[in-house]
C-alpha positions in Angstrom: -1.8 53.6 185.7 -5.1 55.6 186.4 -4.9 57.0 190.0 -7.8 55.7 192.1 -9.8 58.0 194.0 -9.6 56.8 197.6 -12.8 56.5 199.7 -13.6 55.0 203.3 -14.8 51.8 201.6 -11.5 50.1 202.5 -12.6 50.1 206.2 -12.7 46.3 206.8 -16.0 46.6 209.2 -17.8 49.1 211.3 -15.9 49.5 214.3 -18.5 50.2 217.1 -16.5 50.6 220.4 -13.4 51.9 218.5 -15.2 55.1 217.7 -14.5 55.9 221.1 -10.9 56.6 220.0 -12.0 59.6 217.8 -9.1 62.1 217.9 -11.3 64.9 219.2 -11.7 62.6 222.5 -8.1 63.1 223.3 -6.6 65.9 225.4 -5.7 69.0 223.4 -2.5 70.2 224.8 -3.4 73.8 223.9 -6.3 73.7 226.3 -4.1 72.8 229.0 -1.6 75.3 228.4 -4.2 77.8 227.9 -5.9 77.1 231.2 -2.4 77.3 233.0 -1.6 80.8 231.2 -5.1 82.0 232.3 -4.5 81.0 235.9 -0.8 82.5 236.0 -2.1 85.8 234.5 -5.0 86.4 237.1 -2.9 85.3 239.7 0.0 87.6 238.7 -2.2 90.6 237.9 -4.9 90.2 240.6 -3.8 88.2 243.4 -1.3 90.9 245.0 -4.2 93.5 244.1 -6.5 93.2 247.1 -8.7 96.3 247.4 -10.3 97.6 250.6 -13.6 96.3 248.9 -13.0 92.9 248.0 -16.4 92.6 246.5 -15.4 94.8 243.6 -11.6 95.3 243.2 -12.2 97.3 240.2 -14.5 99.9 241.7 -13.9 103.2 240.3 -11.5 102.2 237.4 -14.1 100.2 235.2 -13.5 101.2 231.6 -16.1 98.8 230.2 -19.8 99.2 230.6 -22.2 96.3 231.9 -23.2 94.9 228.5 -19.5 94.9 227.2 -18.3 93.3 230.4 -21.1 90.7 230.2 -20.0 90.0 226.3 -16.4 89.5 227.4 -17.2 87.0 229.9 -19.6 85.2 227.3 -16.6 85.2 224.9 -14.1 83.9 227.5 -16.8 81.4 228.8 -17.3 80.0 225.1 -14.0 79.4 224.6 -13.2 77.6 227.6 -16.5 75.5 227.3 -15.5 74.7 223.6 -12.0 73.6 224.5 -13.5 71.5 227.3 -15.9 69.6 225.0 -13.4 69.0 222.3 -10.8 67.6 224.9 -13.6 65.8 227.1 -12.0 67.7 230.2 -14.8 68.7 232.7 -14.2 70.3 236.1 -16.6 70.5 238.8 -18.4 73.7 237.5 -19.3 75.0 241.1 -15.5 74.8 242.2 -14.2 76.1 238.8 -16.3 79.3 238.9 -15.5 79.7 242.9 -11.8 79.6 242.0 -12.1 82.2 239.3 -14.4 84.6 241.6 -12.1 84.4 244.5 -9.0 85.2 242.4 -10.8 88.1 240.6 -12.4 89.5 243.9 -8.8 89.4 245.5 -10.0 87.0 248.2 -7.9 84.3 250.1 -7.7 81.2 247.9 -8.1 77.6 249.3 -4.9 76.5 247.9 -1.7 78.5 246.8 -0.9 79.1 243.2 1.9 76.6 243.2 -0.5 74.1 244.5 -2.8 74.9 241.8 -0.7 74.3 239.1 0.4 70.9 240.6 -3.1 69.9 241.1 -4.2 70.7 237.4 -1.0 68.9 236.1 -1.9 65.8 238.5 -5.5 66.0 237.0 -4.5 66.0 233.5 -2.0 63.4 233.8 -4.5 60.9 235.5 -7.1 61.8 232.7 -4.3 61.1 230.0 -3.2 57.9 231.7 -6.7 56.3 232.1 -7.2 57.2 228.3 -4.1 55.8 227.1 -4.8 52.6 228.8 -8.2 52.4 227.0 -6.4 53.2 223.7 -3.9 50.5 224.0 -6.4 48.1 225.0 -8.4 49.0 221.9 -5.5 49.0 219.5 -4.7 45.4 220.8 -8.0 44.3 220.1 -8.4 46.1 216.6 -5.1 44.5 215.3 -6.0 40.9 216.6 -9.3 41.1 214.9 -8.0 42.8 211.6 -5.3 40.0 211.7 -7.9 37.3 211.3 -9.4 39.0 207.8 -8.8 37.1 204.7 -5.9 38.7 202.7 -4.1 40.3 205.6 -0.3 39.8 205.5 1.5 40.0 208.7 5.3 40.7 209.1 7.7 39.8 211.8 7.5 43.6 213.1 3.8 43.5 213.6 2.8 45.5 210.5 -0.3 44.5 208.5 -0.9 45.0 205.1 -3.4 44.2 202.4 -2.9 44.2 198.5 -5.6 45.8 196.6 -3.6 46.1 193.3 -0.4 44.3 192.7 1.8 46.1 190.3 4.7 45.0 188.0 7.4 47.7 188.6 10.4 47.6 190.8 10.4 47.6 194.6 12.1 50.6 196.5 14.8 50.3 199.0 15.1 52.0 202.3 17.4 54.7 201.2 15.0 55.6 197.9 12.5 58.5 197.7 8.9 57.5 196.3 6.2 59.2 194.7 3.0 58.2 196.3 -0.9 58.8 196.5 -2.1 58.1 199.9 -4.8 58.5 202.7 -4.3 58.2 206.3 -6.9 57.4 208.8 -7.5 56.2 212.2 -9.3 52.8 213.2 -12.4 54.6 213.4 -12.2 55.8 209.7 -11.7 59.5 210.3 -9.0 60.8 208.0 -6.1 62.8 209.3 -3.9 63.2 206.0 -4.4 62.7 202.4 -2.7 63.6 199.3 -6.0 63.7 197.4 -6.9 66.6 199.4 -3.7 68.2 198.4 -4.7 67.6 194.7 -1.3 65.9 193.8 0.9 63.0 194.8 3.8 63.5 197.2 7.4 62.6 197.2 8.6 61.1 200.2 12.0 59.9 201.5 11.6 56.6 203.1 14.4 57.5 205.6 12.3 60.2 207.1 9.0 58.6 207.7 7.6 56.4 210.4 9.1 52.6 210.6 5.8 51.2 209.6 5.5 53.4 206.4 9.1 52.7 205.3 9.0 49.1 205.8 5.4 48.9 204.1 6.4 50.6 200.9 9.3 48.4 200.5 7.0 45.6 199.8 5.4 47.3 197.2 6.1 47.0 193.5 5.9 50.2 191.7 2.3 50.5 190.4 0.7 48.7 193.4 -2.0 49.9 195.8 -1.8 48.5 199.4 -3.5 49.3 202.8 -1.0 49.6 205.4 -2.3 48.9 209.0 0.5 50.4 211.1 0.6 49.5 214.7 1.6 52.4 216.9 4.8 50.7 217.8 5.9 51.2 214.4 4.4 54.8 214.3 4.2 57.5 216.7 4.2 55.2 220.0 2.8 55.9 223.4 3.5 59.6 223.0 1.5 60.3 219.9 2.4 63.5 217.9 1.2 67.2 218.6 1.6 70.1 216.4 4.8 71.7 217.4 3.5 75.2 217.3 0.3 74.8 218.9 0.6 71.9 221.1 -2.6 70.5 219.5 -2.8 66.5 219.4 -2.7 65.3 215.8 -1.9 61.6 216.3 -3.2 60.5 219.9 -1.1 57.7 221.9 -1.5 54.3 220.8 -3.0 55.0 217.5 -3.0 52.3 214.8 -2.7 54.2 211.3 -4.5 52.9 208.2 -2.8 54.3 205.0 -4.1 53.4 201.6 -1.1 53.7 199.4 -0.5 54.2 195.6 3.2 53.7 194.8 3.7 55.6 191.5 7.4 56.1 191.1 10.6 55.5 192.6 13.3 58.4 192.9 11.2 60.6 190.8 13.7 63.6 191.3 16.8 62.0 190.6 15.5 59.5 187.8 17.5 56.7 189.5 
């Protein structure tokens, strides 16, 4: 069977409000960690180093000229701004700069270092909770609307799937491995993973994938191509999925995942 080139044509309709859930909207944990690290380093290095002239605690020991110092500030500022934009987290700029200035100049701060970390954690948790509530509501609305479309099958677990091509080969079991081509996207159509980009199909064990994937693939005859609409309850749930090394959010909380999947072979390595 010829491998179909997947595209975004499988999107059921323009989603409008659902574009609000673009992955770039969500908090990036790397930014949170980065900001906390900056606070801890500045507090540890400069908080206990109050000079006689607090307006310039580095007086007499500077080893960078004015232009290089300004360039360094530009670089740090640009990095912070980029992370704020991509995460959608925006502090009150005047107080944000005041906090940095007080620490860097060795002045007495409005709050303690421990309290600062507590406030940052609380702010991030509040923003995250509000966004998760919006995401959960949008997921419910999307699945309800998608269920009304012609050709959508709904299983007892809540999985929705659509048959594009029905193959005639055998179906895999839960313990099998499968050779598949696939493309995974969010409900706004943005693709987060694709074997097409890898240039070759992928072997996956159905015991090692998310429940919605395992269930959906077991409905497919070899040679079929389906679209799986996997609710977050059968995917990555309320916690989403983050890169274990960088902390960057890959799958936001309450994400319905849309996979175009083509089942090519069952147990390709064992020949069973």
